[in-house]
N, CA, C and O atoms as CSV, one atom per row, in Angstrom:
chain,resi,resn,atom,element,x,y,z
A,1,MET,N,N,-60.497,155.558,109.289
A,1,MET,CA,C,-60.300,154.497,108.326
A,1,MET,C,C,-61.141,153.296,108.755
A,1,MET,O,O,-61.105,152.889,109.916
A,2,SER,N,N,-61.886,152.743,107.827
A,2,SER,CA,C,-62.733,151.603,108.160
A,2,SER,C,C,-61.951,150.303,108.070
A,2,SER,O,O,-60.952,150.204,107.358
A,3,LYS,N,N,-62.430,149.308,108.810
A,3,LYS,CA,C,-61.797,147.991,108.757
A,3,LYS,C,C,-62.200,147.289,107.475
A,3,LYS,O,O,-63.313,147.463,106.979
A,4,MET,N,N,-61.279,146.492,106.942
A,4,MET,CA,C,-61.559,145.754,105.723
A,4,MET,C,C,-62.219,144.424,106.077
A,4,MET,O,O,-61.773,143.724,106.986
A,5,ARG,N,N,-63.249,144.092,105.376
A,5,ARG,CA,C,-63.916,142.809,105.592
A,5,ARG,C,C,-63.120,141.698,104.934
A,5,ARG,O,O,-62.406,141.913,103.955
A,6,ARG,N,N,-63.261,140.497,105.499
A,6,ARG,CA,C,-62.550,139.339,104.944
A,6,ARG,C,C,-62.931,139.078,103.492
A,6,ARG,O,O,-62.116,138.601,102.702
A,7,GLU,N,N,-64.169,139.393,103.152
A,7,GLU,CA,C,-64.632,139.149,101.778
A,7,GLU,C,C,-63.802,139.949,100.773
A,7,GLU,O,O,-63.658,139.540,99.621
A,8,ALA,N,N,-63.261,141.079,101.205
A,8,ALA,CA,C,-62.463,141.912,100.297
A,8,ALA,C,C,-61.192,141.190,99.864
A,8,ALA,O,O,-60.645,141.473,98.799
A,9,LEU,N,N,-60.721,140.252,100.696
A,9,LEU,CA,C,-59.506,139.511,100.354
A,9,LEU,C,C,-59.780,138.318,99.444
A,9,LEU,O,O,-58.852,137.745,98.873
A,10,GLN,N,N,-61.052,137.944,99.307
A,10,GLN,CA,C,-61.376,136.836,98.406
A,10,GLN,C,C,-61.006,137.235,96.988
A,10,GLN,O,O,-61.209,138.378,96.579
A,11,ASP,N,N,-60.479,136.309,96.263
A,11,ASP,CA,C,-60.053,136.524,94.879
A,11,ASP,C,C,-58.919,137.539,94.765
A,11,ASP,O,O,-58.613,138.002,93.666
A,12,SER,N,N,-58.289,137.892,95.894
A,12,SER,CA,C,-57.132,138.779,95.808
A,12,SER,C,C,-55.953,137.975,95.263
A,12,SER,O,O,-55.951,136.745,95.297
A,13,GLU,N,N,-54.966,138.690,94.768
A,13,GLU,CA,C,-53.815,138.027,94.156
A,13,GLU,C,C,-52.555,138.372,94.945
A,13,GLU,O,O,-52.280,139.542,95.208
A,14,ASP,N,N,-51.780,137.329,95.326
A,14,ASP,CA,C,-50.489,137.562,95.974
A,14,ASP,C,C,-49.534,138.128,94.929
A,14,ASP,O,O,-49.442,137.613,93.815
A,15,ILE,N,N,-48.837,139.173,95.290
A,15,ILE,CA,C,-47.913,139.826,94.366
A,15,ILE,C,C,-46.492,139.666,94.900
A,15,ILE,O,O,-46.203,140.017,96.045
A,16,ASP,N,N,-45.608,139.130,94.056
A,16,ASP,CA,C,-44.199,139.005,94.428
A,16,ASP,C,C,-43.553,140.385,94.395
A,16,ASP,O,O,-44.013,141.279,93.686
A,17,PHE,N,N,-42.487,140.548,95.167
A,17,PHE,CA,C,-41.787,141.828,95.190
A,17,PHE,C,C,-40.328,141.601,95.534
A,17,PHE,O,O,-39.958,140.559,96.075
A,18,THR,N,N,-39.515,142.574,95.218
A,18,THR,CA,C,-38.113,142.568,95.623
A,18,THR,C,C,-37.849,143.863,96.385
A,18,THR,O,O,-38.392,144.919,96.059
A,19,GLU,N,N,-37.022,143.757,97.380
A,19,GLU,CA,C,-36.655,144.932,98.174
A,19,GLU,C,C,-35.712,145.795,97.344
A,19,GLU,O,O,-34.657,145.330,96.913
A,20,GLU,N,N,-36.088,147.035,97.123
A,20,GLU,CA,C,-35.217,147.959,96.406
A,20,GLU,C,C,-34.494,148.890,97.367
A,20,GLU,O,O,-33.321,149.210,97.179
A,21,LYS,N,N,-35.219,149.323,98.411
A,21,LYS,CA,C,-34.607,150.201,99.402
A,21,LYS,C,C,-35.464,150.175,100.662
A,21,LYS,O,O,-36.678,150.368,100.601
A,22,GLU,N,N,-34.833,149.938,101.788
A,22,GLU,CA,C,-35.509,150.041,103.092
A,22,GLU,C,C,-34.704,151.018,103.911
A,22,GLU,O,O,-33.522,150.798,104.174
A,23,GLN,N,N,-35.341,152.093,104.312
A,23,GLN,CA,C,-34.630,153.119,105.060
A,23,GLN,C,C,-35.172,153.220,106.477
A,23,GLN,O,O,-36.330,152.904,106.749
A,24,TRP,N,N,-34.314,153.663,107.356
A,24,TRP,CA,C,-34.707,153.928,108.732
A,24,TRP,C,C,-35.221,155.355,108.818
A,24,TRP,O,O,-34.598,156.272,108.283
A,25,ASN,N,N,-36.346,155.552,109.484
A,25,ASN,CA,C,-36.819,156.881,109.852
A,25,ASN,C,C,-36.291,157.142,111.253
A,25,ASN,O,O,-36.312,156.254,112.105
A,26,GLU,N,N,-35.814,158.366,111.493
A,26,GLU,CA,C,-35.264,158.698,112.806
A,26,GLU,C,C,-36.094,159.783,113.463
A,26,GLU,O,O,-36.491,160.760,112.827
A,27,TYR,N,N,-36.354,159.590,114.773
A,27,TYR,CA,C,-37.150,160.523,115.550
A,27,TYR,C,C,-36.405,160.860,116.824
A,27,TYR,O,O,-35.960,159.965,117.542
A,28,LYS,N,N,-36.264,162.146,117.109
A,28,LYS,CA,C,-35.633,162.596,118.343
A,28,LYS,C,C,-36.741,162.839,119.358
A,28,LYS,O,O,-37.616,163.675,119.134
A,29,LEU,N,N,-36.709,162.113,120.472
A,29,LEU,CA,C,-37.735,162.221,121.500
A,29,LEU,C,C,-37.395,163.338,122.490
A,29,LEU,O,O,-36.237,163.734,122.620
A,30,ALA,N,N,-38.411,163.835,123.177
A,30,ALA,CA,C,-38.230,164.913,124.146
A,30,ALA,C,C,-37.296,164.511,125.276
A,30,ALA,O,O,-36.678,165.375,125.898
A,31,ASP,N,N,-37.178,163.190,125.559
A,31,ASP,CA,C,-36.298,162.744,126.645
A,31,ASP,C,C,-34.847,162.575,126.194
A,31,ASP,O,O,-34.000,162.157,126.984
A,32,GLY,N,N,-34.555,162.895,124.933
A,32,GLY,CA,C,-33.190,162.809,124.430
A,32,GLY,C,C,-32.880,161.548,123.651
A,32,GLY,O,O,-31.839,161.477,122.997
A,33,THR,N,N,-33.747,160.552,123.700
A,33,THR,CA,C,-33.558,159.292,122.985
A,33,THR,C,C,-33.807,159.504,121.490
A,33,THR,O,O,-34.647,160.312,121.093
A,34,THR,N,N,-33.070,158.770,120.682
A,34,THR,CA,C,-33.353,158.733,119.246
A,34,THR,C,C,-33.979,157.383,118.938
A,34,THR,O,O,-33.420,156.344,119.287
A,35,LEU,N,N,-35.145,157.391,118.283
A,35,LEU,CA,C,-35.776,156.153,117.828
A,35,LEU,C,C,-35.537,156.003,116.342
A,35,LEU,O,O,-35.704,156.947,115.570
A,36,LYS,N,N,-35.144,154.804,115.954
A,36,LYS,CA,C,-35.034,154.464,114.537
A,36,LYS,C,C,-36.146,153.463,114.247
A,36,LYS,O,O,-36.297,152.468,114.956
A,37,VAL,N,N,-36.920,153.731,113.204
A,37,VAL,CA,C,-38.066,152.898,112.860
A,37,VAL,C,C,-37.998,152.552,111.379
A,37,VAL,O,O,-37.731,153.407,110.534
A,38,LYS,N,N,-38.248,151.265,111.082
A,38,LYS,CA,C,-38.239,150.815,109.695
A,38,LYS,C,C,-39.424,149.889,109.463
A,38,LYS,O,O,-39.652,148.963,110.242
A,39,LEU,N,N,-40.171,150.130,108.409
A,39,LEU,CA,C,-41.254,149.238,108.005
A,39,LEU,C,C,-40.645,148.150,107.119
A,39,LEU,O,O,-39.952,148.454,106.148
A,40,VAL,N,N,-40.904,146.887,107.451
A,40,VAL,CA,C,-40.395,145.763,106.664
A,40,VAL,C,C,-41.592,145.042,106.054
A,40,VAL,O,O,-42.445,144.512,106.765
A,41,LEU,N,N,-41.638,145.033,104.741
A,41,LEU,CA,C,-42.732,144.420,104.009
A,41,LEU,C,C,-42.593,142.905,104.017
A,41,LEU,O,O,-41.525,142.369,103.724
A,42,ARG,N,N,-43.692,142.213,104.359
A,42,ARG,CA,C,-43.683,140.752,104.404
A,42,ARG,C,C,-44.512,140.133,103.292
A,42,ARG,O,O,-44.236,139.007,102.877
A,43,GLY,N,N,-45.518,140.839,102.801
A,43,GLY,CA,C,-46.365,140.295,101.749
A,43,GLY,C,C,-47.281,141.372,101.182
A,43,GLY,O,O,-47.566,142.380,101.830
A,44,ILE,N,N,-47.734,141.132,99.955
A,44,ILE,CA,C,-48.614,142.085,99.271
A,44,ILE,C,C,-49.727,141.321,98.578
A,44,ILE,O,O,-49.493,140.268,97.986
A,45,LYS,N,N,-50.940,141.856,98.654
A,45,LYS,CA,C,-52.080,141.320,97.919
A,45,LYS,C,C,-52.699,142.462,97.114
A,45,LYS,O,O,-52.836,143.581,97.608
A,46,ARG,N,N,-53.067,142.164,95.877
A,46,ARG,CA,C,-53.807,143.124,95.065
A,46,ARG,C,C,-55.258,142.688,95.055
A,46,ARG,O,O,-55.583,141.563,94.674
A,47,LEU,N,N,-56.120,143.587,95.477
A,47,LEU,CA,C,-57.543,143.275,95.569
A,47,LEU,C,C,-58.219,143.423,94.215
A,47,LEU,O,O,-57.657,144.000,93.284
A,48,LYS,N,N,-59.409,142.902,94.123
A,48,LYS,CA,C,-60.251,143.089,92.939
A,48,LYS,C,C,-61.098,144.348,93.136
A,48,LYS,O,O,-62.247,144.411,92.697
A,49,ARG,N,N,-60.510,145.355,93.807
A,49,ARG,CA,C,-61.180,146.622,94.059
A,49,ARG,C,C,-60.276,147.743,93.555
A,49,ARG,O,O,-59.060,147.587,93.448
A,50,TYR,N,N,-60.902,148.870,93.250
A,50,TYR,CA,C,-60.149,149.951,92.624
A,50,TYR,C,C,-60.525,151.296,93.227
A,50,TYR,O,O,-61.649,151.498,93.686
A,51,GLU,N,N,-59.562,152.211,93.215
A,51,GLU,CA,C,-59.803,153.592,93.606
A,51,GLU,C,C,-60.685,154.240,92.531
A,51,GLU,O,O,-60.801,153.705,91.428
A,52,PRO,N,N,-61.302,155.381,92.838
A,52,PRO,CA,C,-62.144,156.047,91.835
A,52,PRO,C,C,-61.426,156.354,90.521
A,52,PRO,O,O,-62.056,156.412,89.464
A,53,ASP,N,N,-60.083,156.554,90.590
A,53,ASP,CA,C,-59.346,156.849,89.351
A,53,ASP,C,C,-58.923,155.588,88.600
A,53,ASP,O,O,-58.236,155.672,87.582
A,54,GLY,N,N,-59.337,154.406,89.104
A,54,GLY,CA,C,-59.022,153.144,88.430
A,54,GLY,C,C,-57.781,152.442,88.951
A,54,GLY,O,O,-57.469,151.341,88.497
A,55,THR,N,N,-57.069,153.040,89.881
A,55,THR,CA,C,-55.865,152.436,90.452
A,55,THR,C,C,-56.249,151.247,91.325
A,55,THR,O,O,-57.141,151.369,92.164
A,56,PRO,N,N,-55.587,150.080,91.143
A,56,PRO,CA,C,-55.908,148.922,91.987
A,56,PRO,C,C,-55.522,149.190,93.443
A,56,PRO,O,O,-54.600,149.954,93.726
A,57,ILE,N,N,-56.248,148.545,94.357
A,57,ILE,CA,C,-55.978,148.685,95.788
A,57,ILE,C,C,-55.115,147.505,96.237
A,57,ILE,O,O,-55.403,146.349,95.929
A,58,TYR,N,N,-54.065,147.826,96.964
A,58,TYR,CA,C,-53.149,146.824,97.495
A,58,TYR,C,C,-53.270,146.782,99.017
A,58,TYR,O,O,-53.527,147.800,99.659
A,59,VAL,N,N,-53.082,145.594,99.579
A,59,VAL,CA,C,-53.036,145.402,101.025
A,59,VAL,C,C,-51.664,144.828,101.335
A,59,VAL,O,O,-51.189,143.929,100.641
A,60,ILE,N,N,-51.024,145.351,102.385
A,60,ILE,CA,C,-49.697,144.850,102.731
A,60,ILE,C,C,-49.705,144.192,104.102
A,60,ILE,O,O,-50.499,144.540,104.976
A,61,ASN,N,N,-48.811,143.240,104.267
A,61,ASN,CA,C,-48.510,142.636,105.553
A,61,ASN,C,C,-47.112,143.125,105.895
A,61,ASN,O,O,-46.169,142.874,105.144
A,62,SER,N,N,-46.965,143.818,107.017
A,62,SER,CA,C,-45.665,144.390,107.350
A,62,SER,C,C,-45.435,144.330,108.854
A,62,SER,O,O,-46.352,144.100,109.643
A,63,ILE,N,N,-44.177,144.545,109.220
A,63,ILE,CA,C,-43.816,144.693,110.627
A,63,ILE,C,C,-43.016,145.989,110.771
A,63,ILE,O,O,-42.390,146.457,109.821
A,64,ASN,N,N,-43.050,146.546,111.955
A,64,ASN,CA,C,-42.230,147.713,112.262
A,64,ASN,C,C,-41.067,147.261,113.127
A,64,ASN,O,O,-41.257,146.598,114.147
A,65,VAL,N,N,-39.870,147.622,112.714
A,65,VAL,CA,C,-38.679,147.346,113.501
A,65,VAL,C,C,-38.307,148.659,114.184
A,65,VAL,O,O,-38.147,149.684,113.522
A,66,VAL,N,N,-38.170,148.626,115.509
A,66,VAL,CA,C,-37.902,149.840,116.278
A,66,VAL,C,C,-36.639,149.642,117.106
A,66,VAL,O,O,-36.485,148.636,117.798
A,67,ARG,N,N,-35.739,150.617,117.025
A,67,ARG,CA,C,-34.509,150.591,117.822
A,67,ARG,C,C,-34.370,151.907,118.556
A,67,ARG,O,O,-34.531,152.972,117.961
A,68,ALA,N,N,-34.073,151.845,119.831
A,68,ALA,CA,C,-33.767,153.044,120.608
A,68,ALA,C,C,-32.251,153.180,120.642
A,68,ALA,O,O,-31.547,152.270,121.078
A,69,VAL,N,N,-31.753,154.327,120.178
A,69,VAL,CA,C,-30.309,154.584,120.177
A,69,VAL,C,C,-30.065,155.923,120.863
A,69,VAL,O,O,-30.984,156.723,121.032
A,70,ASP,N,N,-28.842,156.150,121.247
A,70,ASP,CA,C,-28.475,157.396,121.928
A,70,ASP,C,C,-29.382,157.653,123.132
A,70,ASP,O,O,-29.817,158.782,123.358
A,71,VAL,N,N,-29.664,156.601,123.901
A,71,VAL,CA,C,-30.511,156.735,125.083
A,71,VAL,C,C,-29.685,157.404,126.186
A,71,VAL,O,O,-28.590,156.939,126.499
A,72,PRO,N,N,-30.194,158.483,126.774
A,72,PRO,CA,C,-29.449,159.133,127.858
A,72,PRO,C,C,-29.197,158.153,129.005
A,72,PRO,O,O,-30.074,157.356,129.340
A,73,PRO,N,N,-28.016,158.204,129.604
A,73,PRO,CA,C,-27.667,157.260,130.677
A,73,PRO,C,C,-28.675,157.242,131.824
A,73,PRO,O,O,-28.895,156.187,132.419
A,74,GLY,N,N,-29.287,158.364,132.149
A,74,GLY,CA,C,-30.240,158.424,133.246
A,74,GLY,C,C,-31.523,157.649,132.991
A,74,GLY,O,O,-32.278,157.386,133.927
A,75,LEU,N,N,-31.783,157.282,131.751
A,75,LEU,CA,C,-32.998,156.516,131.409
A,75,LEU,C,C,-32.765,155.013,131.375
A,75,LEU,O,O,-33.716,154.231,131.364
A,76,LYS,N,N,-31.500,154.612,131.358
A,76,LYS,CA,C,-31.193,153.185,131.235
A,76,LYS,C,C,-31.298,152.485,132.589
A,76,LYS,O,O,-30.933,153.040,133.625
A,77,ALA,N,N,-31.807,151.247,132.552
A,77,ALA,CA,C,-31.841,150.397,133.746
A,77,ALA,C,C,-30.485,149.710,133.893
A,77,ALA,O,O,-29.683,149.676,132.960
A,78,LYS,N,N,-30.253,149.173,135.069
A,78,LYS,CA,C,-29.025,148.426,135.301
A,78,LYS,C,C,-29.055,147.169,134.429
A,78,LYS,O,O,-30.056,146.453,134.422
A,79,PRO,N,N,-27.961,146.887,133.687
A,79,PRO,CA,C,-27.941,145.685,132.841
A,79,PRO,C,C,-28.124,144.418,133.667
A,79,PRO,O,O,-27.636,144.319,134.792
A,80,LYS,N,N,-28.831,143.457,133.093
A,80,LYS,CA,C,-29.055,142.160,133.761
A,80,LYS,C,C,-27.922,141.216,133.407
A,80,LYS,O,O,-27.261,141.358,132.377
A,81,LYS,N,N,-27.716,140.246,134.290
A,81,LYS,CA,C,-26.740,139.211,133.995
A,81,LYS,C,C,-27.297,138.297,132.933
A,81,LYS,O,O,-28.499,138.030,132.927
A,82,PRO,N,N,-26.452,137.802,132.018
A,82,PRO,CA,C,-26.963,136.881,130.994
A,82,PRO,C,C,-27.497,135.600,131.629
A,82,PRO,O,O,-26.952,135.113,132.619
A,83,GLU,N,N,-28.568,135.060,131.049
A,83,GLU,CA,C,-29.160,133.827,131.559
A,83,GLU,C,C,-28.344,132.603,131.194
A,83,GLU,O,O,-28.391,131.582,131.880
A,84,VAL,N,N,-27.590,132.717,130.102
A,84,VAL,CA,C,-26.765,131.610,129.627
A,84,VAL,C,C,-25.309,132.053,129.686
A,84,VAL,O,O,-24.973,133.157,129.257
A,85,SER,N,N,-24.452,131.196,130.214
A,85,SER,CA,C,-23.025,131.520,130.279
A,85,SER,C,C,-22.422,131.479,128.882
A,85,SER,O,O,-22.766,130.611,128.081
A,86,PRO,N,N,-21.521,132.416,128.586
A,86,PRO,CA,C,-20.858,132.372,127.270
A,86,PRO,C,C,-20.020,131.092,127.142
A,86,PRO,O,O,-19.524,130.553,128.132
A,87,VAL,N,N,-19.880,130.636,125.927
A,87,VAL,CA,C,-19.124,129.404,125.667
A,87,VAL,C,C,-17.671,129.689,125.551
A,87,VAL,O,O,-16.878,128.774,125.332
């Protein structure tokens, strides 16, 4: 995949959106850990460029949220003491 040039974003249009569904993808690792991963959309731009079939090209700004769950006890480090005392 080639990198997009900054010029491609010129004259692009910010597109508003609403979250309809965000799901977690789950992956079982060889070490027994389960990873949960979710892509969270932060912004969308529609370019003044099109696919060969005429479909507009969109660029997204997103983050990946990753959680390790069901981590086997042998992989966990000793918990640290909190830096701030509870109130």
